[in-house]
C-alpha positions, 0 to 999 in steps of 0.5 A, a space after each residue: 131631501 126626505 121628510 122635514 124635521 118639523 120639531 125644530 127644537 132649539 133648546 138652550 142649555 140651562 133652560 127648563 124643559 116645556 111641559 107636555 102642554 106648552 109643548 102641544 101649544 108650540 108645536 102648529 107655530 113651529 111647525 108652521 115656521 119651520 113650512 115657511 123656512 123650508 120654501 123660503 129655501 126652496 123659493 131661492 132656487 126657483 126664482 130668477 136671481 137679477 140679470 141682464 137688462 129685465 133684472 129689474 122687474 126679476 128684483 121686484 118678483 124678489 122683493 115681492 115674494 121675499 116680504 116675509 108672509 106666514 106661507 100658510 098654502 105651502 104649509 097645506 101643501 105640505 102636510 096634505 102631501 105628507 098625508 100619502 107619503 108624498 116627498 117633501 121635494 117635490 110638495 116644497 116645490 108645489 108649495 113654491 108654485 103656489 106662493 108665486 102665485 099667490 105673491 102675484 095677485 097680492 101685487 097688483 091687488 095693492 095697485 092704484 087701480 084695485 086696492 091701492 094700497 102701500 104698505 104689504 107685509 109692514 113694508 111698500 108694496 111692490 109699486 111703491 117701491 118700483 113703479 106701478 109698470 114694474 110691478 105689474 110686470 113683476 105679478 105677470 112673471 110670478 104668474 108665469 114662472 108659478 106654472 113653470 115650476 109644476 111643469 119640471 120634471 123636478 116637482 114630479 117624475 110622472 107628468 100626468 101628475 104634472 099635468 093634473 097640477 098644471 089644470 088644477 091651478 089654473 082653474 083655481 087661479 082664473 076666470 071661475 076662480 080668483 079673478 072670478 072672487 076679485 072681479 065681483 069684490 071689484 064691482 061690490 063697490 058699484 051695486 045699488 042699495 038694493 044690489 048690495 051683498 048679503 053673507 051668501 054673496 061674501 061667501 061665495 066672493 070670498 070662497 072664490 077670492 081667498 078659497 079657491 088657492 086653499 082648496 089648490 093647496 090642500 087638493 095637491 098632496 092627493 095628486 102628488 100622491 095619486 090618491 082617490 078622487 074620495 080623497 080629494 074631494 075630503 082635502 077640499 072640504 076641509 080646505 073650503 071650511 078652512 079658507 072662510 075661517 082665515 078670511 073672517 079672521 082676516 075681516 076681524 083684524 081690519 076692524 080689531 087690529 093696528 098697522 104695526 101688527 098686521 104690517 097693513 092698512 087697517 080700517 079699509 073695509 069700513 071706509 071703503 063700505 066694503 061687504 064682509 062677515 063682519 060688516 052684516 054679522 057684527 063681530 060677536 057675530 062673524 067670531 061665531 060663524 068663524 068657530 062654527 066653520 073652523 069646527 066643519 073643516 075639523 070634522 071635513 078631514 074625517 080619519 085624516 084630522 088624527 094623522 095630521 095634527 097640523 091640518 087639524 089644529 090649523 083652523 083653530 089656531 087661525 081663530 085667534 090669530 093677530 097679523 
């Protein structure tokens, strides 16, 4: 498989050609949609089909994974890898691994012992559609298959590259990464008034819970391409700022959007008294901070900003997202 065609030009006969401005404004959503389609096709091949007495948990794994979603993490893998001439066949497998690991985190995050959510991406969460036991095991299954995908020689012929990917994803998703952030998030509700989180505490929490998987996704490109440590650091710095933008806009949606648009419950942060940059800075202050971080993300790309309009355009695109 060669480089994926991201233009997805489906112009119908008789329709006027879009202006150059319209084409530019539509390019990033089309690229995101194309990457989502490509990674979904790969996910179909790497996830097990339900079979035997274990079929119920395999069905739940697929239910959670194919519930929709923007597939931003695979998008980041794909386009960071293209900077270093990596074949899409390899980066899409890494994108599949990060997507199933991300899905595991959502399945567990929705459980009654965590955030206790009934809706995710516009339909019942996995523990509602199946049951809690199945949801826990489905999440476990998704977590472990992520590393199975990365360890397979189809992901990259060089075992040293595969080991580097496994090690980096384990770090990003573990006790000092995503899981560490989740623990901090859960204990935040137990803090006394004098211990409540400030802005830097919230940013640290979000960089662990959400940002670490974005960092892995961007760093996967130079790992696959056997690029320099400087390249890895540059893409990681971009992801660090972009991840804050993503989380701020997600928290803004919790305040300003609707269940119909987001596909999940809204207004929960305020109801739970949870500290976010929106609750600490206000809506306008949070939007200003998101814009500042978006510019910082683009600047972090340095010379790669011009070479990848997809990566350089994403932070500003996130500022206006509605779901």
